[in-house]
C-alpha positions, 0 to 999 in steps of 0.5 A, a space after each residue: 529744310 523743306 516743310 513736310 506734308 504734315 506741316 503744310 497741312 497744319 498751316 492750311 488748316 490754320 488758314 481755313 480756320 481763321 479766314 472766315 466771313 463775319 458781318 460786323 464787329 465779331 464780339 457783338 456778332 458772337 453775342 447774337 450767335 449765342 442768343 440765336 442758338 439759345 432761342 433755337 433751343 428755347 423754341 419761342 421768342 424769349 420773355 427775358 434774356 440774361 447775357 453774362 460775359 467777360 470784361 473783354 466782350 463787354 469792352 468790345 461791344 459797348 461802342 460799336 453799332 450792331 449791323 442790320 439793327 437800324 443803328 442800335 449799339 451794345 450787348 442788349 441790341 446784339 442779344 435781342 436781334 439774335 434772338 428775334 431774327 438770328 440764323 445760327 447756321 450762318 455763324 458769324 453772319 448770323 444777323 445778315 437776314 434781318 428785315 424791318 419787322 425784326 428791327 422794329 421788334 428788337 427796338 421795342 424789346 430793347 425799350 421794354 428792358 427784357 435783356 439784362 447784362 452781367 459781368 463774369 469774373 474768372 472766365 476766359 477773355 472770350 466768354 458769353 453765356 446767353 440765358 432765356 426764359 419763356 412760358 416756364 421754360 429756359 435755355 442757356 448757351 455758353 460760348 468760350 475762347 472762340 467766337 462760335 465755340 459753343 461749349 455747353 447748351 442747357 434746356 430746362 436745367 438739363 445739359 443737352 450738349 457739352 463740347 469735347 473740349 470741356 468734357 476732356 478738360 483738354 488744354 489743346 484745342 480740339 481738331 484745330 491747327 497747332 499754332 505752337 508749331 508755327 515759326 517765321 521760317 516755316 511761314 515763309 517756306 509755306 508761302 513759297 511752296 504751297 499749292 495755291 489751289 489749297 487756299 486760293 478760294 479763301 484768299 480770293 474771298 478775303 480780297 473781294 470782301 475786304 476790298 468792298 468794305 474798304 471802298 464803302 468806307 471811302 465812298 460814304 460817310 461812315 464813322 470818323 472817316 479816317 481813311 477818307 480824311 487821309 486821302 483828302 488831305 495827304 498824297 495818294 502815293 502807295 503808302 498813304 493809300 495802303 493806310 487809308 484803305 485799311 482804315 476805311 474798312 474799319 470806318 465802315 465796319 465799326 459803324 454798322 456797315 452790313 457788308 461781310 469781312 473775312 477775319 483774321 485772329 477772330 477780328 474783322 479789323 485785323 482781317 482788313 489790316 492784313 489784307 488792304 495794304 498788301 492788295 494796294 502794294 500788289 496793285 501799284 507794283 502790278 503783281 500777278 494774282 498768284 504772287 499777291 496770294 502768296 504775300 497774303 499768306 505771309 500777312 495772314 500767318 504772321 498776324 496769327 502767329 503773333 496773336 497766338 502768344 497774346 491771346 484772342 482778346 487783351 489790352 494789346 491792340 490787335 491792329 499792331 499784330 495785323 500790321 506786322 503781318 502786312 509789313 512782313 508781306 510787303 517786305 516779302 513782296 519786295 524780295 526781302 530775305 528772312 532777316 529783312 522780313 524779321 526786321 520789319 516785324 521787329 521794327 514794327 513791334 519796337 515802335 507801336 507795340 504799346 498801343 492799347 485796346 480800349 474796345 471796338 469803336 470808330 477810333 479803331 480805324 485811326 489805330 489801324 492807320 497808325 499801325 500800318 504806317 509804322 509797319 511801312 516805316 519798318 519795311 523801308 527801314 529793314 529793306 535798307 538794312 536798318 533795324 532796332 537791335 537786340 537788348 533795346 527794350 524788349 527787342 531781341 536779336 532773334 525775331 522769334 524771341 521778340 515776338 514771344 516777348 511781345 506776347 508775354 507783355 500783351 498776355 501777362 503784363 497787360 492783364 492789369 491794364 486791361 482790367 483798369 481800362 474796363 473799370 474806366 469804361 464802365 465808370 467803376 473807378 473815380 479817375 480824378 481821385 486817383 490822380 
């Protein structure tokens, strides 16, 4: 049954919400954003800062370089840089205008230890509270569930803003596309029929931005040089290039490259992963721009669909859901049926569904390469009528059920895993005594 106008509008809204530009790893950038908002409310440079955040934020900020910081890492750098020179109006590009003077001030304030960090318990997986003090005044900004969703602002102990979501205690997100209405069949119907003028501007930006940072990762010695290593030591066929170009974008991004990325599911790495394999195959197979855009719609929406069940941050590596999207799009690009596209998703999840997230860092590039490789294997299996069958592990005969099973494992089953990964990362557990 063809999609009605309301369903089409819902998918378009979801794409416009998700495909936004961000600079650097989105978790430290979200801290910079919260700090910039708090500084704006305070009205002056803070004398003291406290960042209280969820374990998943701490996990994803610990190992990455904050872009435009001069090589600094961690929550303190992100918060102080946002307070010193952040422009909150630029959202996830909040620190794109930082200059040498701001970097110097940030370094000195970091050395002075003006920022303290606390771990928040019993809060959403994505939770940041930035508090600042100066000259007898204080300001606080709280961000929850999404990287730029401010839910409360306080000035001198008085609440000056509360989001509609918090006021109504609504479980559904306010004024957002409804992810619960997504299905694989609906995604494919939308990709086939949507008027591309509705979304081509964001897709063009996604291709342009993500290709640029991928090329930067291939041209220069960023991170562990995963993408560069693949191309130097393996063949340059389309499969290797698809993996290498996706990994190279992460190489650059995780190590502080200031180039912006168009994200997916709140993640730049996932944005790169849904983009570069599709672009690589489209180039090698000489697809038209319009056909490539329709394939990118599949890639983006399949990734968002799977990640919706898992949640924004968890112990489940988001490169896997993003690679599922890329693999599904390449099967779609090949003229695959609904069953074959579903088979690609099933084959990918059945292979690498267990990759864990131990925070954002240079090795994310290798996880991306592994996930894309698995998705390409899944594609070639499915297009040849080979796939894993229902009843094998968490795999079901219906791909929609397999996706939900993976979502349950990622969101519920891996909760304790997520907690223990954090404990190991912050040295809260004596590993040797437990073995």
